[in-house]
Structure formats: C-alpha cells, structure tokens
N, C-alpha and C positions, 0 to 999 in steps of 0.2 A: 172599166176603169174610172176610179173618181175623180175628175179633172181638181185641178188646185186655184186660187186665183192667185196670182202674183202681181208683185209691185207696189201701187200708191193705191190704200185703200180709198173707196169713194167715197165723198162727204151723204152720200144714202145710205151707209151703212148705218147701225145703231148708234145714235148720239150718246156722249157721253154721260148727258144726263138730260132728264125732262126739263125744258124750262120753265122758267118762272112764269108765271100768267100775269101778263100785265096790258095792259089797253095801248093802242097803238098810236101815235100821231103821226104824221108827214111833215117831213124838212125837206119843205120843196119837193122833189119827184122821189126822195129817199123814204119809204116805210123805216118807223123805227118803234120797236116794240110787238107784240102781238107775237103774231106767226112770222116775221120778218126776220131774216137773217141778219147774225150781229154787223154791223156795218163800221167802217174804220174811218176816223176824224185825223187832222191835223190840224198845225194854225200856221198862216203865215209870220214869217219874220220880217219882212218889209215896212217900213212907213207907210201905212194905210193908205197917205196920201197921193202914195207914188203910185199911179194908178200901171203904169206900164211895168213896171216892177212888179206889184203885188198880184199882175195878173198873169205875170209870168212866171213868177213862183205857183201859182196855182195851176196853170197848168201843165208843171214839172211833177207839182203833187197829184195831177190826175190821170197823167201817164203812168203814174207809180202806182195808183188803183186807190187811191184818194176817194172817197165815196161824199165826204162830207167836210167842206174846210169852216174854219174860224179866223175873223181878221181883227183885230183890233181896233177901237176907236176912243182914245182917249181926248182927240179934241176935235174941233169946229172944223179943220180942214180935214180929217181923217173923216167925220160924219158927210162933208159935200161929197165925198168920193164913192160915198155908197153906191148911189143908182147906177154909177157907170159898173162898177166891178159887178153889183148883183145881177146885170143884166149880161154882162159878158162872160161872167165865169163857165166854165162847164159843168160844174158840180154844184149844190147848193150853198150859197153864205150866209153864214152865221155871225151876226155882229157879237164884241165881247165887247161890254158896258162896265165901267164903274165908275164911281164918285158920283158922274152929273147924268140923272135921271130924263134931262130934255134929250142925251143921245140918244134913249131909247124910241121916243116917238120919231126922231130922224130916220132909226133903222127899219121902222116897221113900215113907214113913208116911203124910203128908199126901196123897198120890195126887195128885202133881206128875209134869205129862206125862215130863219127864226133870230131870238135874239137869247142869249146869255146875262143874265144880270146876276151880282154877285148881294147880295142884300145887306153882309157884312159892312159893306163899306159905299153905298149909294147914300146919299145925304137925304135923310126923311124920306125913304125908300115906301115903307108901309101907307104912309098918306098920302104917294103917288099910285100905288095899288088899283083901284078901280079904275082911273084913268086909262094905265096901263093896261089892265084887263078888256075895256072896252075898243080900245085900238087894235089890241093883237087879233081880238074877235072879230072885227070888222074887216082885217086885212086878212084873215086864215094864217096869221103867224103862230107858229108854237113858239113858250117860254121856256127857258133852260136854266132853274134856279139851280146855281153854282156855289155852292158852298164850300170854301175852303180853309184849311188850319190856319195858315197865316194871315186871313183875312176875316175872322168869326167876328160877330156883334160880341160889342164889348161888355154888354148886358149877359150873353151866356159865357163869356170869360170870369166874368164875376160871379157867375152862380156856380160855376165847375170847376173854377182854377186854370182850364187848360183846354186845350182841345180836344176833349172825349170824343170817342164814338159817339156817348148818349146825346153831347154840345152840338157836334154834325148834324145830327139825324134833328135831334127839336128843331135846330134853326130852319132847316131843309122844310119840314114839315109845318111850322109855322107860319112861313112864307106860304106854302100851297095855301092853310085855310084860307088866308086872307086872299088870294086871288078866287078860291073856292065857295069864300060870301059872295061873291060877284059872277059868279056860276060858270067859271075861269077854270076847265080842267084840260086846257088843252098844253100839258107840261111834261117835263122830261126832269130826271134830277140828276145831281152830283154830288158826292160831299170829300172832297179829296183829301189826303194826309199824302207825308212825305214817307212815313212808317209804313210800311205793309201792313202790317199785322194791325195797328189801328184802322188802315181805310177796310181792309177787308171786316172787321168787326161792324163797322160803320154800314157797311152795305149790307151785311147781314140782317141788323137790326132795323134797317131802314128798307129792305125788301120783304120782312115780316108784317112792316105795318103799312102798308102802302099798295098802292097800283100802279104806279105810274113807271115808264118806262126808265131804266137807269143808262146814265153813261161813266163808265168806269174810266177811272184815272188814276194814278200815284202821281201827286203833285211835287213838283221841283224834285225825279227823280234822280238829275243825276248826270254825268257825262254819259257817253254812249252806253260802256260795259255797266258800269251799275247801274242805271238807268233801266238795261234792258233785262237785268238781272229781278230788279225789285215788280217791272210791271209785270214781266212772266210769271214770277211768283204771285202778284195778288190777282191778277186777273186768272191765271191757273185754277188760282181756289176756288175762285167765285164763278166763273166760266164754269167748271167742272160740276158745279152747283144748280148750275140753271140760271142763275144768278146776272144780269148783264145785255144790254141790247146795243150798244153803241160804244167804240173803246177809241181814246186815244193815249199811246204813249208818249209822256214829255221827256224830251230827251234834250241834253244839252250839246246838241248837234241839227246838222241841218234839217230840215224838217220830213225831208224823202226818207230819212234813214229811220225816223218815227213809222211813216207808212211801212215800208219792211220789216219791221221788227212787228206791228201791229199783226199786219197779215202773216207774217211766220208762226205769230203765237195762234190764232186761228186755225191754221193749214195743220199745228200740231196737234189740236186738239179736232180734228176731225170737224171743225164748223162752217169751215168753208173747204172749195175743193181743193185738195193742192197742186201745186204747180210743179217744176222741177226741184227734184229733192236729192242730193248726193247723199249716200249712204259711204262715208269711210271710218277704216280703225284707226284709233289714235296711233297706232305704231308701236314697238315693243322690241325687244331683242330678236323675234323672230323674223321680222320683216327681212325681206332678200329685195328688198326695192325700195324706191326715196316717195314712200306715201303720201307725205306731206307736200314733195312737188306735183305728183301727179294730179292729186285731188284737187290743186288748186288752179291746176294749168285745166283739166276737165272743167271745173265750176268758171273758170274765166271763158274760156271756148265756146260754153255753151251758152252763157249771160245773154239775157232778152229770150229766152226759148221760154216759152211760157204754157208749158203743155204738163198734163199731170205723169210726170213721168219719174222714176224713180232709177238713179243709177250709184250703182253699188263699187266703189274701188275699194278694194283691198290688197293687204301685204304679204300674206301668208297660207299654209296649206290647211291650216285650223279652222278660222271661220270663213276664210275667204270664200270656199267654193260651195257655202251655204249661203251665205249672204248673198253672193252674186248670183246664185241660180235662182233666190227667191224674187228679186228685183226684175225690173223689166229688162234690163241691160246692165251685165256688172263684169269686172275682169277680177280673178284672183290669179293674185302674182306669188313668183318663187322662182329663183336663180335664174334671175335677169327675162324672165319672159311672164307672159300674161296669155290664162286663160278667158276667151272671150266669151260671155254668155247672156243669150237674148232671149229671154224668156222659158229660164230654165235649161235653154239648152245651149251644150259648148257648141262654135262656129268656125271656131278657129283660133291657134295659140299663135300670138306675136310675139316678137321679140321688145324688151321695156322701151325702147326707145321712139315705137309705135302703138303703144297702149293709148295714148291721149287721141291720137288721129285717126287711129281705129274706133275708140269709142265716140268720140264727136260726130264720124261720118253715120256710125247707125244710129244715133241719138237722132240724127236730121230723117237719117231714113222712116226712123218709126212715129216720127211730126208726121210727116208726109202721109205716111200710114194713117193717120188719126185724123186728116184732113186739115193741116198745117200748108202753107205753104212757105217755105225757106227759102230767103233772100241771103246767100252769102256775100258778105262785103268785106274786103278784105283791109277796109280802114275802120271798119268797128271793131268794138272788143267781143261781139258775140254776134250770132245770128240775128237777123230781123225776120221777124214771121210776122205772116200775117193769116188769117183763121179763113179757109173759103165759103 
C-alpha cells in the first residue's frame, strides 16, 4: 500500500517559485539575499533614547520570531543610545535615519548592523554619499536605501507628478549608482507605497533592473485588519514570483503583531517551516456543534506550542472526516460528539464537552513524540515548550 503524507507540508517541498537571483549581504549575523531564507523584520515604537524600554521591546520581538529590528534615530539622544542598544540586542539592529546625515555616521560608529537611509528627505544626501560609503565599508555595515512614496525626492515628484512605480524605482537606482561610483555595493533596497498595486509594480520593475536584495513593505498599511490584508496580498504576489529577501509588515498595532503576520505569510507560502496551524470550518447550517468556540479554545490552549502540527476542528460530517483525517490531529463533530483522528486514524469518540481537552492532550503528546518537552503551567495561556 502506498503511504500518504499527512499534516503540514515541509518547507523542503518544492518552493512556490524559483527565487530571484540576488547578491547576498550580511545584516549582522543574518544573511539577506542570495539563497538565504526570507527574513522577518519589525521596528520598535519606543523612544530609542529610552534604552531600557527599547531593549525590552526588542526582547519581546525576538521572542516572537523577529530576526532583524529597526530603531528610529531622530535626535542626538537617540544616536547616543545606539551603542548600548546595538551591543545588548539579541538580534541585529538597523538604525533608521532621516533628515540628518550626521546620524548615519553615528549609527555606523555605534556598531549597528545596518543603516537605513531615505534619500528623499536627507539634506544634501547626494553630497555625503562618498563619506557614507567609506565609513560603511570600513566598518562592514550595509546600507538600506529606503524609498517611500510619502517622502519621495521633490525632483522626481516634479518629473512624474506623483509617486509612481517608475518614480520610486528611479529614485532607488539613482542613489545606488552614487554608491557604486565609490565601489560600494553592500546595499539592499525598498520601494514602499501604501497602495499594494503600486508597490507590487514598483518591486517588479526594480527586480528586473538590479540584483540587490529587496526588502518588501507596504508603507502606512493601516490598522491590524486592513494592514494584514494589504501586506498579505502584496507580499504573496511578489514572493510567489520569487521576489523579496526580507519583509516588514507595517501595522498600526503593537510590533509583535507585525511579526506574527509576517511569519504567517511566509509559512502560508511554504517559505518557512510551518508551526501550529488550526484548520477549522467557517460553520454553516449543517454544523451540530459550536465550531467557533471549539476552534478558539483549541487555539488558546495550544498557544506557544511551536511545532509543525496541523489540527483540524470541523463541525459536520460533510467535510469534517476528510479534513480531520488529512491533518496530524483533528475532530469531526456531529450530534454533540466528536470523532478524534490522529495521523489519519480514529482513536476515540468523545462528547462535545471533552473535545477541546482531548485535542490539547493529543497535541501535547504528539509534540513530545517530535522531541519537544512540554511544561504545562496552569497560570499561562498555553503550554510552555522547550526543544530537547
């Protein structure tokens, strides 16, 4: 009999698209571009000069899976905080510089892993490129040329009338050419726009015209719901074409939420090994159990379980048995009870009141079989897990 693989597909399966060939740079310890996995970034919302608050937020982001973090440097006090933050952060720190080129040099000297510059709003930036290139090269610090629709160079706004894809790309490549004149190519580029359609067009143009690694972002994407949709649509379209080397989901929400969405996007495209996934039906008139509540309770009970496990919570006999059978673990519910499936086999039938408890118990057992030590804490929202 031919065996059938169940559960979550591995990231080692055929990728959704061949990755665009880009040069690779190192942002601290994280490779970006080339054959490196797509990395996930966020940005702190604290005042950078408040070192303790900034480091606490970086720690929370790191715990959530953030790989690179950006901090704003709008003042001298912020610049003076960079050496401590760069030294104590668990992940590479990028300094975000606008308006004042002197902070670029301060960030490089401070030991930041990279510096983001916005050519459209740094005073006399073009005249400083040579000095910046030499300083960055001497310290091994890559530069991100970050072009934003909202702060495009006035010369290009006059030429194109607005922030078109062509204007964004021309701005980025012009600044790259200035660095290239000084032999500096340790660069990554972003061309962000708040409209996913314009953003997608800009990155497609850029990808065809250079081999620099690209940082994807929809800028000013909006509150969590709207921003998640915009980012998922834009990133999905580009990553499905092999375009994109690192991503930041921009949300008007706590930064940790950006990381959750970013990781979810990559997992959905099979660009990173998937963690826990709840498959649940939307419910309908056929449902004979409270699917909404069951799915929410199972998700809450397994929060923090970082294993590649697909759990199906299904509400009727139409699609329920098939979905539950194809998952690692699942329940097909009906008539106030549920059939519990593990790896395609029915192991027991339990009343509706025991479905959540049974699924959580079986999930933890499967996690332990996968080499994860599960430490149950009654006060925690979910299990604490430690990889052996």
